[in-house]
N, C-alpha and C positions, 0 to 999 in steps of 0.2 A: 632591564627595559623600564623606561620611565612611564608614568601614567599617561603623559601627553602623547606618547608614541605607541600606545597600546590599542590594537585593533580589537575592541571588545566585541563587535558584531561577528567578526570572523571566528573568534574563540568560542562565542556562544553557539554559533552554527555548528562548529566542530563537536562541541559537547553534546549536542542533540543527537549525534550519531552513535553515542555510546549507551549501553544498557545500564542506566543509572536511575534509580527511583527518585521521584520528587521533582521539584522545580529549582532552577538556578536562583540563588539569593544574591550571590556575589561572585565576581571574577576579578582578580587583580594580579599584576606581575608579582613574581615570588623569587626570592633567592638572588644570587649574584653570579650564576653560571655564565660562561663566555661562549658556549657553543650553541645550545638549544635555547629557544624562548620558552620560559617556564612560568606557569600561572597557578595560583591557588583558586580552586573553585569550591564554593560552599553551596550545598543543596539542602533544601528544606522539604521534609516529608512528614507523614504522620508520626514517625518515630523520632522526630527532632531533626537536628542538623547533622550533616555528615560532610567531611572534607575530602577533596581529591586533588591530585596534582595533574594538571594538563600540560603537555609539552608539544610544541611544534618542532619537529626534528630538523636539524641542519643538514639538508641533503647535498650541500656543496662540499662538506667534509665527509659525511657518511653517504657514499654514492648510491647505496642500495638499501634504503630503509626497510623494505620487506624482509630481506635476509638478516639485517640487524635485529629486527624484532623476532625472527625465528630463533636466533641465539638467545635473546632475553627470555623468551617464553620457555625454551628448552631448559635453560639453567634455573630459572625461578621455579618451574614445576618440579624439577629434581630436588631443589633446595627445600621446598615445602615438605616433600616426603621425608627427607633426611631430618628436618627439624621436628616433624611429628614423631618420628621414630625415637628421637632422643628426648622427647617430652617437652619440647619448646612450643612457642606460640608463632606459627607461620604467618599470622596476620601482622605481626610486628617485627619478626626477625628476618624477613626477606621482602623484597618488592613484590607487589601483587598487581598483575596486569588486569585492567578492566576491559572486557570485550566490547566490540561494537554491536549494534543491533543485528548485524549479519554474522556475528560470531568471530570476527577477525580481531587481531591484536593491534590494529592501527586503522586510521581512516585517511584516505587521500581525497582532498577537496578538489574543486574545479580548477584551482590555480596550481595544482600539483604540489601543494604543501602536504606533508605527512604529519598526522597528529596521533598522540597516544595518551592514555590516562592510567594513572596508578592510584591505588588507595593511599591516602595520606596517613603516615604513621604518627599517631598522636603521642604527646608527652615526650618528645625527643628534641635534641638540639645538635647542631654541628659545631665543631671546633675549627676555626679558620687557621690556627697555628698551634704548635706544641707549646703548652704552658708549663709542663712539668714532665719529668721522666715517667711518672705514673700514666699520664695521658698517652705517651708514646708506647709504653708497654701495652696498654689496653688496645691501642691501634694495631700494634703488631699481632696481638692475640686475635683480634677480629679478622685481619686479613689472613692469618694462618688458619683460623677456623674455617673461613670461607673456602680456602683451597682444600682443607681436609675433607669437608663435606662433599666436595666435588672430585675427590681423588679417583673415584671409579667412573666418573663421567667420561664418555668417549670423546676426548678433546679433539681428535682429528675430524670429527663430524661438524665442528663449529666452523662458521664462515669467518674469513678475515675481513672485518669491517673496514680496517685501514691496512692494506697489504704492507708487509715489512715494517710494521710500526716500531718494533724493538729489535729489528735486524741490524746490528751495528755495522757489519760489512756493507750492507746496502746503504745505510745512512752515510757511511764514509764515502762511498762512490758519489752520492748526491753532493756531498761537500766538495769533492774533487771537481765535479762538473761546475759547481758554482765558482770555485776558485779559478778554473781555466777560462770560464766565460767572463768573469769580473764585470758583469753588466753595469754595475753602479760606479765602476772605476775606483773602488775603495781598497783593493788588495795592498797597494803600496803603503796604506795607512796602518796596516795591522800585521806587519811581518812577524813580530814576536808571537802573536796568537796563532798565526798560520804555522809557524815552526813548531809550536807546542803541539798542535793537532797532528801534524805530519810525523813528528818524532815518535808517536805512540802507535803507529800503524801496525806493528807486529802483534799487538795485543787484541786487535779489534775482532778477530775470529775465534778467540779462545772458547767462548760459550757455544757458538754455533758449530764449531768443530766437534766439541764434546757431544752435542746433540746428534750430529751425523754419525758419530762412532757408537752411539747407544749408551754412552756413559752418563748422560743426563736424560731423564724421562720427559716426554712431552706432557704438559699439564694444561688444565683450564686455568688461565690467568686473567686477572682484572686489568692490568696494564696501565692503571692510572691511580696508584695507591697513595693519594694524598689523604691527610687526616680528615679533611672536610668531606670525604666520600664515605664517611661512617656516621651513622646516627647513634648518638649516645642517649641513654635513658635519662630524662631530666631529673627524676627522683633519686635514682641510685647511682648515676654516673657510669653505669655499665655500658660497654660497647655493645650495641644491639643489632644493627643492620647495616650491611655494606650496600651502598647505592651507586648510581651512575654506572650502569652495566654496558654502556655502548661499546666499550673497547674490550669486552670479554671475548677472548680469542684463544686459540691454541698457542702455547708459549712455554716459557721456563719459569719455575718458581723464583729464579734469580732475578727476573725482570721485576716482579712485584717487590721482592725484598730490596733490590737495589734502588728502585725509584723512590721508595719510602725513605731510605737513608738519605738520598740526594736532596729531597725536599725538606725532610723533617729534622735531620741531625746536623744541618748547617747552622752556624752561629749567626748568620746574617740573612738578609732577604735575597731573593733570587736575582734582583737587579741592583744590589748594593754597589755604590760607586767606590766606597772606601774598602779596598780589598784587605786591609789589615783586620777588618771585622769578620772575615770569612775563614772559618776553620771547621774541621770535623769535631763535633762534641762527642767524645768517647763515652761519656755517661749516657747520652741519648742513644748512641750506637748500641751500647750494651742492653739498654732497656728494650729497644725494639727487637734485638736478636733474641733475647730471652722470651719476650711475648710471642714472637712469630713461631719459635720452636714449640712453645707451650700450646699455642693454638693448633698447630699442625699435629700434635699428639703422636709423634713418632712415625709419621707417614713419609717423611723426607728420607732420601738416601744419604749415606755418609758423604758421597761425592758432592751432592747438592749443598750440604751444609758446609763442607770445606771450601766451596766456591763463593760463599757469602761475600767476602771482601772484594773479590773480582766482580761480582754482580753489582756491588755498590759503585765501584770505580768505573765500570763500563757504562752503566746507566747515566752516571754523571758526565762522563766524557761524551757520550752520545748526545746528550742534551746540549752540551757545549758546542759541538760541531754543527748541530742544527741551528742554534742561535747565530753562530758565526757565518754559516752558509747563507742564512737569510739576510744578514747584514750585507754580505757581498752582493746579493741579488737585488738589494734596494728595499729590504723590509716588505716583502710581498706576502708572507705567511703569518707571522706572529704580529699581533697588534702592538704598535709602539706609541708611547705617549711623550717622548722627548727625543732630542737628537742623540744618536748613538745608543739608544735604548737596548737594541739587540746586542751590540758590542759589550755593553755593561753586563748583560746577562751571560754572554759567553765567557767573559773574564771571571765572573764569580764561579762558574762551573769549573773552569780550568784551575782556579786557585784551590777549589775544594778537592779536585783530583790530585793536585800537587801535595796537599796536606794529607790526603789518604796515603800517598806514597811514603811520606815521612813517618806516618803512624802505622804502617803496614803490619809490622810485627805485633803491635798491641792489638790491632784488629783481629789478627789470626789467633792470638792467645784468648781473646774474649770469646770468639766463636768456638774454639776448642773446649773452653771451660763449660760452656752451656751445652755443647753437643754431648760432652761426656755426662753431664747431668741428666740429659734426656735419654740418651741411648746407652749409657753405661760403657 
């Protein structure tokens, strides 16, 4: 959000509803998130300056902000206890929700916008992309550690903030409906991509079927495991805190593993037009696999680990059919910045799926090597 489109008065009024000592010295737009409106607020008090993150939640995407915040509070309270137990610093190693004057985790204004405040984690930075295998290893360890600390949390008690978010069979049915409706009249232009998507229908239920059979456990999952959802300590480079908990829901560990690989182990951008640049980087795949297993600390089942390659493939395929479906509907969900933008995105995901299929045996070998190292 640019400064000129920033409603400073509305943000200041929202801040007044939260239990924060001191007076507002500065409020400004912060970060580059695409969902919520995020601001940095600086407060001045007798103890000096203190910074906070203020967010106006997007209730067009997240239909029930109060239930979303119930998830966030439940998970972060649980994490604080776990971090304290292992001798960590809960003020820096998890998000901390600031309460309103009424003791609530959010404030709803007269215009029915929902606001929340977190403590600002000082001395940290975000990485927008993977710069080295070490970065990706550290990211894997952070997301693995996040799930490890929540391994005993009752996942079934969490609300689905976006129903069927990583339910691949449900996403496939959405794609089918978009194809049949062909609202934008584009289906004839993308027959090869449609055939690619339809030809892999037999695999779409692999993970959900294993969940139904009890062969994969339901876990607390983040569901948006991009590297920029981790805060790294600016001084040491250590992965410190997992952020952006809006999509924390019941799910499978394979969702978090797979989405990380999809986004971070590709050799090209998500919307790259030159498909010759898109491959699965096996060095990065191995770095994340090793880090994720290390962070999890032996809490994963053998079956979960064996399914790592399928998690990577299905999360990439799922994203591809979402992009292609949105293209067929006329680009109504994902923001586009050029002609055929969603089609370009779908093509990169399908190219990555195809490359995973070529490298399948190598992926399996990498996973087995590190599984054996962790589990024996």
